[in-house]
VEXTI-507990 format. One line per field, with one value per residue: x, y, z of N, C-alpha, C, O in turn. Coordinates in steps of 0.001 Angstrom, whole numbers, padded with zeros to 6 digits. Each point is the difference from the previous one (the first is absolute). Layout:
BEGIN
n_px = (X ...) .
n_py = (Y ...) .
n_pz = (Z ...) .
ca_px = (X ...) .
ca_py = (Y ...) .
ca_pz = (Z ...) .
c_px = (X ...) .
c_py = (Y ...) .
c_pz = (Z ...) .
o_px = (X ...) .
o_py = (Y ...) .
o_pz = (Z ...) .
//
This chain:
BEGIN
n_px = (001145 -001242 001979 -001017 -001618 -001770 002246 000148 -001805 -001454 001454 000697 -000537 000851 001040 -002532 000171 000049 001893 001388 -000460 000625 001959 000645 000571 001544 000703 -001036 000776 001776 001615 001767 001090 002001 001879 001254 001506 001760 001700 001515 001771 002054 000219 -002695 -001930 000648 -000934 -002597 -001264 -000371 000255 -002187 -000819 000323 -002412 -000196 000247 -001534 -002329 -001447 -000251 -000676 -001791 000105 -001170 002787 001248 -001018 001260 -000498 001862 001660 000959 001945 002093 000892 001397 001557 002063 000967 001401 001920 000552 001151 002213 001329 000880 001392 001828 000634 000631 001595 000730 -001051 -001976 -000720 000923 -001658 001353 -002041 -000046 001095 -002196 -001331 -000223 -001827 -002030 -000687 -000772 -001893 -001014 000584 -001311 001951 000803 001342 -001648 -000094 002172 000428 -001377 001092 001699 -000402 -001282 002182 -000039 -001446 -000684 -002031 -001468 -001416 -001863 -002829 -001049 -001003 -001849 -002389 -000409 000050 -001939 -001450 002025 -000044 002946 001376 -001020 001002 001519 -000022 -000855 001475 001329 -001143 000816 000444 000465 002269 001466 -000208 001721 002019 001126 -000163 002360 000847 -001684 001059 002256 001577 -000289 002071 001885 000031 000309 002391 000972 000083 001713 002100) .
n_py = (-001367 000690 000435 -000464 000544 -001678 -001801 000897 000096 -001023 -000543 000303 001436 -001497 001585 -000921 -001107 002339 -000260 -000772 -000053 000448 -001126 -001182 001681 -000798 -001558 -000033 001519 001321 -000748 000100 001961 000022 -000277 001579 001637 -001059 -000588 001040 000362 -000597 002016 000295 -000285 001315 002185 -000655 -001191 001006 001192 000012 -000089 002140 -000199 -000936 001138 001962 000865 -000515 002147 000936 000511 002333 -002745 -000225 -000985 000776 001399 000024 001707 -000815 -002505 -001019 -000114 -000380 -000748 -000008 000753 -002057 -000787 000528 -000785 -000864 000451 000622 -001490 -000826 001023 -001153 -002518 001383 001078 001629 -001194 -001269 -002182 -001956 001225 001188 -002022 001010 000382 001695 000549 -000350 000847 001889 -000938 -001255 001705 000498 -001873 000835 000138 001333 001704 001296 000931 001565 001950 000296 001333 002017 000976 000425 -002679 -000330 -002126 000557 001047 -001043 -001550 000363 000440 -000677 -001212 000780 -000529 -002319 -000162 -000455 -000442 -001453 -000803 001359 000254 -001261 001804 001686 -000274 000309 -000968 -001122 -001324 -002331 -000994 000720 -000736 -000351 000670 -000890 -001798 -002033 000336 -001659 -002081 000428 -000070 -000065 -002312 000591 000909 -002345 -001167 -000218 -001671 -002215 -000240 -000583) .
n_pz = (-000076 -000997 -000330 002558 -001270 000241 -000594 -001758 -001809 -001472 -001261 -001764 -001099 -000569 -001458 -000453 -001448 001036 001007 001782 002167 001627 000542 001830 001312 -000054 001463 002473 000410 -001061 001181 001245 000324 -001058 001844 001666 -000469 -000484 001703 -000096 -001454 001965 -001702 000885 -001348 -001693 000200 -000525 -001469 -002233 -000889 -000689 -002165 -001717 -000198 -001834 -002424 -000696 000790 -000571 -001230 002295 -000874 -001272 -000596 000458 000762 002264 -000490 -002469 -000223 -001189 -000394 001109 -000999 -001697 000744 001306 -001037 -001121 001080 -000798 -001921 001371 001321 -001836 000048 001346 001060 -001343 000368 000108 -001821 001189 -000201 001919 000143 -000759 000769 000714 -001626 -000724 000472 000331 002297 001246 000353 000831 001809 000644 000533 002143 -000155 000825 -001916 -000089 -000487 -001602 -001056 -000008 -001031 -001832 000038 -000309 -002280 -000407 -001017 001834 000035 -000162 001590 002163 -000710 -000208 002228 001004 -000968 -000069 002165 000250 -001814 002268 001185 -001672 -000610 -001199 -001719 -000926 -000479 -001559 -001899 001298 -000928 -000918 -001339 -000180 002903 000879 000655 002386 000953 -000803 -000586 001623 001356 -000314 001004 001873 000089 -000840 001871 001175 000495 000336 001171 000275 -001606 000355 001429 -001364) .
ca_px = (-000843 000614 000262 -000954 000747 -000308 000085 000570 -000394 -000993 001029 000402 -001781 -000039 001202 -000079 000666 -001208 000576 -000571 -001409 -000657 000499 -000997 -001585 000488 000198 -001274 -001604 -000755 -001049 -000926 -001115 -000627 -000641 -000870 -000871 -000574 -000987 -001575 -000271 000010 001262 000911 -000026 000981 000809 -000064 000580 001665 000265 000154 000777 000790 000098 000241 001625 001149 000363 -000116 001166 001829 -000596 -000157 001453 000173 -000221 -001144 -000504 000569 -000624 -001004 -000791 -001017 -000676 -001179 -001367 -000043 -000750 -000985 -000414 -000416 -000847 -001041 -000944 -000754 -001210 -000603 -001086 -001213 -001158 -000891 -000820 -001609 -000323 000127 001346 000738 -000557 -000462 000071 -001044 000169 000464 001375 001096 -000017 001023 001158 000063 000122 001446 000854 001106 000297 000229 -000330 -000401 001283 -000158 -001443 -000370 000567 -000905 -001055 000283 000522 001376 001103 000210 000410 001698 000945 000685 000088 001607 000854 000070 000010 000495 001261 000944 000037 -000810 -000075 -000243 -001573 -000289 000689 -000684 -001340 000533 -000812 000758 000124 -001210 -000759 -000173 -000558 -001474 -000800 000481 -000906 -001408 -000053 000291 -000636 -001180 -000432 -000063 -001795 -000324 000126 -001198 -001355 -000161 -000133 -001975 -000939 000072) .
ca_py = (001533 001525 000772 000944 001197 001079 -000753 000640 000858 -000888 -000104 001413 -000089 -000689 000127 001490 000939 000892 000304 -001178 000093 001304 -000520 -000725 000522 001207 -000900 -000712 001034 000028 -001533 000122 001025 -000262 -001201 000253 000113 -001150 -001066 001586 000697 001523 -000121 000245 -001301 -000077 000542 -000098 -001336 000246 000812 -001203 -001101 000154 -000419 -001326 -000124 000303 -001110 -001828 -000097 -000928 -001389 -000829 -000318 -000674 -001355 -000152 000586 000917 000928 000966 -000663 000383 001858 -000294 -001310 001037 000901 -000496 -000219 001702 -000174 -001172 000443 000632 -000576 -000230 000929 000563 -000805 -000220 001214 000045 000938 001627 000405 001052 001005 -000119 000641 000845 -000596 000653 -000163 -002042 -000480 000578 -000832 -001109 000155 000293 -000635 -000312 -001383 -000355 -000287 -001448 -001483 000325 -000812 -001421 -000565 000140 -001019 -001550 -000658 000933 -000481 -000018 000955 -000084 -000246 000970 001037 -000349 000158 001188 000802 000240 -001046 -001140 -001297 -000432 -000516 000677 000140 -001383 -000262 000987 -001123 -001866 -000640 -000646 000597 -000993 001010 001349 -000194 -000324 000718 000936 -000432 000202 001470 000587 -000719 000640 001496 -000542 000225 001349 000793 -000525 000361 001138 000372 000187 000897 001063) .
ca_pz = (000074 -000167 001173 000140 -000451 001309 001181 000835 000925 001165 001158 000405 000392 001115 001242 000013 -001032 -000233 -001879 -001229 -000192 -000816 -001056 -000588 -000303 -001133 -000700 -000463 000200 -001219 -000268 001070 -000428 -001334 000104 000494 -001246 -000736 000463 000856 -001199 000287 000255 001251 001265 -000593 001195 001624 -000451 000132 001576 001026 -000543 000781 001496 000343 000126 001499 001133 -001080 -000334 001004 -000154 -000999 -000356 -002060 000020 -000433 -001482 -000199 001173 -000665 000455 001264 000489 -001085 000472 000821 -000455 000131 000709 001189 -001152 -000516 000745 000233 -000961 001089 000944 -000746 -000139 001490 000072 -000196 -001458 000810 000416 -000825 -000824 -001067 -001297 -000642 -001245 -001401 000248 -000337 -001657 -000991 000262 -001329 -001196 000102 000258 -000453 -000100 001008 000674 -000300 000315 001590 000697 -000472 000560 001081 000047 -000140 001395 000763 -000018 -001445 000184 000459 -001292 -001542 000260 000244 -000988 -000644 000473 001482 -000736 000665 -001000 000407 001265 001210 000383 000530 001479 000443 -000682 000275 -001147 -000964 -000894 -001001 000189 -000246 -001577 000127 000424 -000989 -000385 000923 -000474 -001260 -000544 000645 -000546 -001026 -000240 000400 -000962 -001346 000540 000425 -000762 -000713 000743 -000245) .
c_px = (000562 -000083 -001154 000529 -000258 -000021 001327 -000387 -000661 001106 000202 -001690 000152 000515 -000163 000558 -000798 000519 -000492 -001355 -000215 000616 -001327 -001696 000691 -000033 -001158 -001162 -000427 -000633 -001064 -001252 -000667 -001362 -001273 -001441 -000613 -001176 -001247 -000458 -000703 001165 000493 -000116 001414 001160 000665 000558 001509 000182 000066 000939 001653 000505 -000162 001185 000812 -000185 000658 001824 001040 -000972 000155 001161 -000718 -000617 -001221 -000533 000557 -000521 -001179 -001584 -000888 -000839 -001243 -000880 -000060 -001533 -001761 -000809 -000902 -001368 -000985 -001025 -000615 -001188 -000841 -000775 -000562 -001055 -000546 -000611 -001191 -000034 000026 000996 000957 -000808 -000610 000225 -000819 -000128 000645 001858 000384 -000225 001221 001488 000277 000089 001208 001474 000775 000227 000932 -000566 -001442 000212 -000073 -001290 000091 001157 -000673 -000522 000374 000402 001394 001071 000502 000478 002106 000907 000799 000947 001581 000876 000041 000280 001562 001876 000293 -000223 -001071 000032 -000110 -001158 -000242 000569 -000994 -001228 000273 -000992 001022 000407 -001343 -001371 -000335 -000331 -001095 -001046 000280 -001376 -001845 -000191 000240 -001176 -000935 000416 -000472 -001484 -000868 000333 -000630 -000968 -000350 -000099 -001019 -001188 000297 -000784) .
c_py = (001180 000800 001396 001412 001215 -000460 001275 001369 -000596 -000328 001355 000220 -000849 000175 001826 001304 000330 000400 -001544 000104 001485 -000510 -000942 000400 000941 -001468 -000798 000978 -000175 -001514 -000130 000689 -000791 -001604 000080 000667 -000353 -000783 001056 000692 001332 000424 000694 -001533 -000978 000194 -000322 -001388 000286 000470 -001101 -001155 000369 000567 -001246 -000254 000171 -000799 -001192 -000208 -001168 -001464 -000725 -000160 -000094 -001053 -000087 000717 001228 001196 000544 -000584 000450 001771 -000217 -000921 001129 001007 -000351 -000588 001345 000511 -000775 000352 001220 000119 -001073 000950 000938 -000482 000151 001051 -000339 000918 001735 000649 001195 001210 000112 000824 000795 -001034 000577 000211 -001288 000199 000965 -000242 -000924 000675 000788 -000863 -000468 -001902 -000064 -000148 -001503 -000949 000283 -000789 -001420 -000679 -000081 -001214 -001555 -000157 000783 -001074 000101 001287 000326 -000668 000859 001264 -001094 -000365 000624 001468 000336 -000678 -000603 -001273 -001070 -000595 001133 000417 -001467 000023 000827 -000648 -000976 -000355 -000831 000760 000170 001024 001130 -000182 -000479 001390 001270 -000097 000893 001541 000712 000151 000796 001205 -000199 000430 001084 000864 000200 000284 001787 001090 -000070 000796 001707 000480) .
c_pz = (-000281 001383 -000490 -000166 001334 001231 000576 000704 001019 001024 000799 000630 001083 000821 000040 -000603 -000965 -001657 -000755 -000159 -001330 -001329 -000454 -000450 -001205 -001236 -000648 000263 -001244 -000521 001247 -000608 -001230 000233 000749 -000764 -000724 000546 001101 -000654 000813 000625 001486 000709 -001007 000920 001445 -000281 000107 001550 001182 -000236 000855 001720 000386 -000321 001382 000552 -000381 -000271 000233 -000257 -001071 -000453 -001671 000126 -000574 -000837 000026 000632 -001379 -000203 001086 000061 -000974 000956 001176 -000696 -000570 000834 001130 -001318 000181 001465 000031 -001536 000796 000350 -001382 -000434 001515 -000029 -000363 -000962 000430 000138 -002027 -001105 -000862 -001019 -000684 -001815 -000926 000303 -000281 -001685 -000209 000387 -000814 -001348 -000303 000573 -000878 -000329 001322 001318 -000033 000357 001568 000493 -000294 001115 001512 000229 000065 001194 000619 -000546 -001774 -000246 000322 -000931 -000675 000480 000418 -001348 -000909 000230 000860 -000872 000181 -001438 000334 001361 000871 000231 000454 000979 000843 000970 000748 -000984 -001115 -000919 -000684 000134 -000416 -002096 -000949 000682 -000994 -001032 -000185 000024 -001281 -000885 000665 -000349 -001301 -000482 000842 -001238 -001339 000803 000131 -001028 -000581 001059 000029 -001192) .
o_px = (001093 -001046 -000030 001044 000615 -000795 000330 000557 000363 -000382 -000312 -000236 -000517 -000132 000823 000071 -000404 -000729 -000731 -000414 -000391 -000710 -000731 -000760 -000815 -000358 -000087 -001015 -001012 -000981 -001216 -000982 -001190 -001028 -001037 -001119 -001177 -001136 -001141 -001166 -000950 000476 001185 000795 000194 000849 001051 001025 000735 -000152 000955 000748 000460 001074 000027 000636 000800 000824 001200 000693 000611 000678 000035 000953 -001062 -001133 -000182 -001121 000455 -001140 -001101 -000993 -001092 -001051 -001049 -001205 -001055 -001212 -000972 -001190 -001062 -000855 -001033 -001230 -000868 -000757 -001163 -001193 -000579 -000873 -000960 -000769 -000100 000817 000292 000089 000780 -000948 000533 000130 -001133 000926 000935 000762 000970 000895 000934 000926 001001 000595 000270 001067 -000543 -000364 -000487 000466 -000272 -000677 -000341 000022 -000520 -000461 -000021 000203 -000893 000204 001030 000978 001128 000892 000982 001176 001192 000880 001021 001162 001090 000292 000482 001154 000891 -000864 -000507 -000922 -000720 -000060 -000836 -000352 -000400 000032 -000814 -001141 001139 -000250 -000670 -000632 -001065 -000899 -000272 -001196 -000818 -000942 -000434 -000979 -000391 000042 -001027 -000961 -001230 -000453 -001207 -000887 -000242 -000621 -001059 -000435 -000556 -001136 -000715 000039) .
o_py = (000031 000052 000628 000290 001021 000385 -000112 000492 000194 000178 000232 -000815 000626 -000558 000900 001039 -000765 000240 -000169 000075 000035 000329 000211 -000641 000850 000262 -000314 -000673 -000679 -000120 -000093 -000637 -000312 -000329 -000579 -000512 000328 -000069 -000348 000283 000697 -000588 000176 -000425 -001093 -000846 000109 -000096 -000295 -000784 -000369 -000426 -000659 000235 -000107 -000645 -000633 -000912 -000018 -000933 -000752 -000936 -001230 000779 000042 000167 -000347 -000478 000551 -000143 000530 000724 000567 000488 000141 000184 000578 -000022 000709 000192 000080 000655 000134 -000052 000274 000913 -000014 000007 001026 000769 -000624 000071 -000962 000871 001017 001228 000935 -000306 -000493 001216 -000411 -000438 -000550 -000179 -000355 -000336 -000586 000361 000095 -000655 000119 000559 -000666 -000710 -000926 -000810 -000940 -000851 -001066 -001076 -000767 -001046 -001041 -000854 -000818 000810 000381 000679 -000240 000146 000417 000343 000230 000355 000269 000391 000063 000798 001120 -000116 -000457 -000169 000272 -000017 -000135 000094 000185 -000828 -000447 -000069 -000838 000430 000429 001174 001018 000665 000271 000390 -000021 000079 000920 000790 000964 000551 001143 000887 000172 000727 -000040 000865 000170 -000101 001033 000942 000623 001130 000998 000354 000841 001186) .
o_pz = (000565 000646 -001058 000585 000307 000858 001181 000981 001160 001157 001168 000892 000925 001089 000169 000656 -000875 -000962 -000976 -001156 -001166 -000950 -000968 -000726 -000361 -001148 -001187 -000182 -000174 -000735 -000168 -000383 000026 -000592 -000323 -000034 -000147 -000470 000305 000275 -000355 000971 000284 000838 000532 000276 000630 000674 000942 000937 000684 000880 000932 000555 001226 000834 000689 000062 000273 000408 -000760 000424 -000040 -000042 -000620 -000454 -001167 -000174 001002 000443 000150 000070 -000026 000416 000628 -000170 -000262 000216 000261 -000251 000618 000595 -000657 000004 000830 -000329 -000404 -000303 000357 -000404 000454 000959 -000761 -000302 -000629 000007 -000179 -000723 -000994 000146 000248 -000683 -000582 -000950 -000670 -000776 -000549 -000727 -000710 -000855 -001195 000256 -000882 000937 000649 000802 000747 000577 000513 000598 000811 000459 000656 000863 000220 000905 -000558 -000313 -000433 -000836 -000613 -000123 -000204 -000783 -000633 -000107 -000568 -000891 000169 000410 -000716 -000860 001089 000817 000989 001226 000885 000839 001075 001228 -000389 000174 000187 000274 -000175 -000820 -000554 -000744 -001201 -000281 -000029 -000055 -000630 -000503 -000236 -000852 -000656 -000248 000015 -000750 -000169 -000848 -000624 -000492 -000071 000224 -000460 -000313 000544 -000328) .
//
């Protein structure tokens, strides 16, 4: 196994080195924000997830061991778990908790969505594990082996999730075009 590029920084962070933590934040923040934004569809929540991920890194860096998993794999797993916690809390909301949207405003917003917003909406609508596989592979540009490790599944299972996710997205996006 190739040496972990983050190993030295994590070792220093485990020893309380704040400069190492700043360097790690600079290295990992853009990808963690992108991951959380894609999973949650909300920039503010994505920032909260990224911040909590870095807090956990600071607290647990001393206990991280290279033989268990690559550091990047562990960090992505932490961020995904935090995203799933937030998604679960969303499902617990009742309809009284949700703001009302006037029909005219909703229709106007629908008419002005561009393709990327349609894709974001479709991503939110597919099964969470399929979304996770697609986000890790296509948006986080992980290899199938890396994404499978983050998700704790075999490469074959990941490929199956990707195939089902792509089909679900295609169905949703084609239906979206037919509705427009």
